C-alpha positions, 0 to 999 in steps of 0.5 A: 521339557523339550530340548534344543537340537544340539544332539549330534552323532559327531562324525561325517554321517553321510560319508560313514554311511556311504562307506558301508558295504551292504549287498543286495542279498543282505537287504534285511540285515538292517531289520535283523540288527534292530531285532537283535538290539531289542533282544539285548534291550530285554536282556538288560531289563531282566524280565521273564516276559520279553516281547518283540513285535515286528510290523510290516507296512506295504505300498498301497495297491489294488492287487493283493493275492497269493501270487508273489508278483502281485503282493505289494512291496514292503516299505516300512518295518516297525520293531516294538519291544518292552526292553530297557529303552533309550535311557541316558546311557543307551542314548549317549551310546547311540550318539557316539560314532564308535560306541563300545557299549555292547562290545562284550556282545560283539556289538561294533556300533554300526547297526544304526548306520546300516539302518540308513544304508537301506532306509531313508528315515528312522523314528524312535519313540521310547518309554523308559525309566531313569532313576525309577522315574518314567520318561518318553524320548522321541527323535528321528535319525536320518541323513537330512541334516549334518547332525543325524538326529532330528526333533529330539524330545524328552518328557516326564510321564505321569503314573507308571507306564510300561516300558516300550520302544518303537523303532520305525524303519521307513522309506525302504530304498532301492535296490533293497526294497525290490529284493526284499521277500514279499511273503510274510512267511518268507520274511519270518524264515529269514529272521529265524535263520539269522537269529536262530542261535537266540531262538535256541535259548530258553530265555528267548523273548516272544517274537511276533511278525505282523503283516496286516491281518496275518500274524506269525509267532516265530517262536512257535514256528521255530519249535515246529521246525526243530521238533525232533530234528535238532542236533548239537556237536562241539569240535576243535580246530587247532586251539579254537572250539566250535559248536555246530547246531544242525537240523533238518529244514522242511519245506523251505520256500526259498532255500534251495541247497543244504547250507552251513551258516557261520555265526558271530556273536549269536547271529548269521554272518555268512554261509556256504553250500554243504557240497563244499564238505560233501561234494555229492550232497546235491538236492533235497532229502526225502524223509522216511518218516514224514514223506516230506523233503528237507534240507540239512542246515547247520549253524556254526558258532565260535569265538574265532568267528566273533574275533574275525568277522568284518566290520559290517558283519557280513563275512568271516576272515579266513587264511588267504596267504600261507605266509601272512595269515598263519594265525587264521584258519583256512576254509579247507580246514573248516570243511575237513573238520566238519565232515565227521561231525555231520556224517555222524548224524547223516551217514545214510543220507551222505552215502545215498547221494554218493551211490545215486551219483555213481549209479547215474554215471554208470548207467549213462556209460552203459546206455549212451557212452560206452567209450567211457567204460574204462572209467568204470574200472577206475572207481576213484575217477568216478568218485571225483566227478561232481554231478549236480541235481538235474544235470543234463546228459550233455553236461554229464558227457562233458564231465566224463570226457574231461575225466577221460582226458585227465587220466590220459587214456 
């Protein structure tokens, strides 16, 4: 039995989507939202063999080789899961403009709107059970009509088919399509980074990424990544509890610096360079055991982040004004609290970065800039100078000159 199209989101959908902020660097956020929806759907049906499949489709092209410039752009993502599906409760929630259906999981009811910020069309096909009877629901979600929902259909099914929901995100818009990583391994890394907290859980569903003949098991990739490299610590800031999961990330293709990710409701919201905690930690670390280079990557969780993430879930609110933001934590407080926690596991590495910097400065002074020798007699002055990886001699000289001027010699 096909329904008339009386379905509607019930708001000015075009205006709502237009008002959302989605930076180009967050080009995969709509895909992440769909994947997390699938994880929640599997949690709801309470099955031990949950599975999510992410399929990539690309522009047709004659050129396809290992050079990233020749790899076709991704134009469509399809996310398939065996979760609870779009039963009446979930479908009604989908149609509510400001749904609180998943509020206890940190859901803000915005994920589907973010889909339309980056994609022209969403097609959903869901086989689900309602009062133990199987049904198939199909509809489209886009900005072509005022209702937002097009071609809704629901039909009963014979036999006892397996639950399956397909969310097809197609018509990837510029500039997001142009900024999206092309290599499947890079996309796999991005998914793991964003959803790492879920991968740490024992009940994480199997998640597979498919790109033509290429297939990547993200669970196995994650297990390989953290084998012997994963540490967990908890610490307080005022009345708030924080949990840090920290690891060595080997041979990351895109990540160029050590970073701490801030996670709200089990997903990455924002991040900052670890140099904000340890100013001398610049560049990759050579692992003594494997002979490979790695970056220090941390994932920080807290109810404070859950309560203070912005609407789009792209940044955390911190103290900006001493008078009006007293209840908020300052970023400097967070950095200070992290210092001893991270140092506990990376004391040797942090000290090595510091010693390398001092050696670089002292050698430069001794060999090329004797006019700054007096600085070497004031160790704290050199301690405060930041030397980044591959910094030119001209820039080092400018740093020393500024330090010389500041101390008033």
